[in-house]
C-alpha positions as CSV (number, residue, x, y, z in Angstrom):
1,M,33.3,-0.6,47.3
2,P,34.5,1.7,44.6
3,T,36.2,-0.5,42.0
4,A,38.0,0.6,38.9
5,I,37.4,-1.8,36.0
6,V,38.7,-1.1,32.5
7,D,38.3,-3.2,29.4
8,G,39.6,-3.0,25.8
9,Y,39.9,-5.0,22.6
10,T,42.4,-5.0,19.8
11,A,42.7,-7.2,16.8
12,E,45.2,-9.3,18.7
13,G,43.2,-9.8,21.9
14,F,41.5,-8.1,24.9
15,A,42.4,-6.7,28.3
16,L,40.3,-6.6,31.4
17,I,41.9,-4.7,34.3
18,A,40.7,-4.0,37.9
19,D,42.1,-2.7,41.1
20,G,42.4,-4.9,44.2
21,L,40.9,-2.7,46.9
22,S,38.0,-3.8,49.1
23,T,36.2,-1.7,51.6
24,D,33.6,-2.2,54.3
25,E,30.1,-0.7,54.2
26,H,31.6,2.6,55.6
27,K,34.2,2.7,52.8
28,V,37.0,1.9,55.1
29,P,39.7,0.0,53.2
30,L,40.0,-3.7,54.2
31,R,42.4,-5.2,51.7
32,K,44.4,-4.0,48.7
33,N,45.0,-7.3,46.9
34,N,41.5,-8.8,46.2
35,Q,41.1,-10.8,43.1
36,K,38.3,-9.2,41.0
37,I,38.9,-10.8,37.6
38,F,38.5,-14.5,36.9
39,T,38.8,-16.7,33.9
40,I,36.1,-19.1,32.8
41,P,37.5,-22.6,32.5
42,D,36.5,-23.9,29.1
43,S,38.7,-24.6,26.1
44,G,35.9,-23.5,23.7
45,K,35.7,-20.0,25.2
46,L,38.3,-17.3,25.9
47,L,36.3,-15.4,28.5
48,A,36.9,-13.6,31.8
49,Y,34.5,-12.0,34.2
50,A,35.1,-9.1,36.7
51,L,33.1,-8.5,39.9
52,Y,32.0,-5.1,41.0
53,G,30.1,-4.6,44.2
54,T,29.4,-6.6,47.4
55,T,31.0,-10.0,47.2
56,R,31.0,-10.9,50.8
57,I,27.7,-10.6,52.7
58,T,27.8,-10.9,56.5
59,G,25.4,-13.1,58.3
60,R,22.8,-11.8,60.8
61,Y,24.3,-13.7,63.7
62,G,28.1,-13.1,63.4
63,P,30.9,-11.3,61.8
64,H,31.9,-14.0,59.4
65,P,30.5,-13.9,55.8
66,A,27.3,-15.8,55.4
67,L,27.9,-15.8,51.6
68,D,30.9,-15.3,49.4
69,L,29.6,-14.4,46.0
70,S,33.1,-14.5,44.5
71,A,33.4,-18.2,45.5
72,E,29.9,-18.9,44.3
73,A,30.8,-17.3,40.9
74,E,33.8,-19.5,40.6
75,K,31.7,-22.5,41.3
76,A,29.2,-21.4,38.7
77,A,32.0,-21.1,36.1
78,V,33.2,-24.6,36.8
79,E,29.7,-26.1,36.7
80,L,29.0,-24.4,33.4
81,A,32.3,-25.5,31.7
82,E,30.4,-27.7,29.2
83,Y,27.5,-25.4,28.7
84,D,27.6,-23.9,25.2
85,P,24.7,-21.7,24.3
86,S,24.7,-19.8,21.0
87,D,25.6,-16.4,22.6
88,L,27.3,-14.8,25.6
89,L,24.1,-13.2,26.9
90,T,22.5,-16.6,27.4
91,Y,25.6,-18.0,29.1
92,A,25.8,-14.9,31.4
93,T,22.1,-15.1,32.3
94,N,22.5,-18.8,33.3
95,F,25.7,-18.1,35.2
96,C,24.1,-15.2,37.2
97,G,20.9,-17.1,37.6
98,R,22.9,-19.5,39.8
99,L,24.0,-16.6,42.0
100,Q,20.5,-15.3,42.2
101,Q,19.3,-18.7,43.4
102,T,22.1,-18.9,46.0
103,L,21.2,-15.4,47.3
104,A,17.5,-16.5,47.6
105,D,18.5,-19.7,49.4
106,C,20.6,-17.8,52.0
107,K,18.0,-15.1,52.5
108,E,17.0,-16.3,56.0
109,N,20.6,-16.0,57.3
110,M,21.5,-12.5,56.1
111,D,20.3,-9.1,55.2
112,Y,20.9,-8.1,51.6
113,P,23.3,-5.0,51.4
114,C,21.7,-1.6,51.1
115,I,24.9,0.3,50.4
116,T,24.5,1.2,46.7
117,P,21.1,2.5,45.5
118,D,20.2,1.6,42.0
119,L,20.0,5.0,40.4
120,G,16.6,5.8,38.9
121,K,14.9,2.9,40.8
122,P,13.9,4.0,44.3
123,G,14.0,1.3,46.9
124,R,16.2,-1.0,44.8
125,F,19.8,-1.7,45.8
126,L,22.7,-3.1,43.8
127,I,24.4,-6.2,45.1
128,L,26.8,-7.1,42.4
129,Q,27.6,-6.3,38.8
130,I,29.4,-8.9,36.7
131,F,31.2,-7.9,33.5
132,F,31.8,-10.7,31.0
133,R,34.5,-10.0,28.4
134,G,36.4,-12.0,25.8
135,Y,35.8,-14.1,22.7
136,Y,32.7,-16.2,22.4
137,R,32.8,-18.7,19.6
138,G,35.7,-16.8,18.1
139,T,33.9,-13.4,18.1
140,P,34.7,-10.5,20.5
141,A,31.8,-10.4,23.0
142,K,30.8,-8.4,26.1
143,T,27.8,-8.7,28.4
144,D,27.1,-7.2,31.7
145,V,24.7,-8.5,34.4
146,T,23.3,-6.5,37.4
147,I,22.2,-8.4,40.5
148,A,20.0,-6.2,42.7
149,H,17.3,-6.5,45.4
150,E,14.1,-4.8,46.3
151,N,11.8,-5.6,49.1
152,G,13.6,-8.9,49.8
153,S,13.5,-10.1,46.2
154,V,16.6,-10.6,44.1
155,T,16.6,-9.9,40.4
156,I,19.2,-10.2,37.6
157,E,19.3,-7.9,34.6
158,P,21.6,-9.1,31.8
159,F,22.3,-6.8,28.9
160,N,24.4,-7.0,25.8
161,L,26.8,-4.2,25.0
162,P,27.7,-3.1,21.5
163,Q,30.1,-5.6,20.1
164,W,33.4,-4.5,18.7
165,G,34.4,-5.8,15.3
166,F,37.8,-5.7,13.6
167,R,38.7,-5.9,10.0
């Protein structure tokens, strides 16, 4: 699950870079060409998001994924194409709230992953972190959201990062 994600902004644009490696819960490499960065389809926003963490959760009753969070994130991006709140934090919270609800809806068919402990929060485990980067309403913007679980309850924690300005 170790993923390398790098971002950067210049006056001319931004870059969001990730590796393509995926591993199983024992850190054994599975694939080297996974897509981890996705664009958000909307002419009014120039945004991308990167996924870090467990994107495929296996069902209790078989080896096939019970839930593909990467596909669910793409679905959320399409469904929110016309959604235009005043800031990226609100957009990202709504986006990830859809993933939170999907995880809750699938709870009976799977066990949430307990691979990555949330440091400083005993008993809580990270499922996925989503990094939103780009230009929101013409301004450089970045927001991160953590999706985690504790005692069978899924939470999301969105937070704004310091915004970069250019003169």
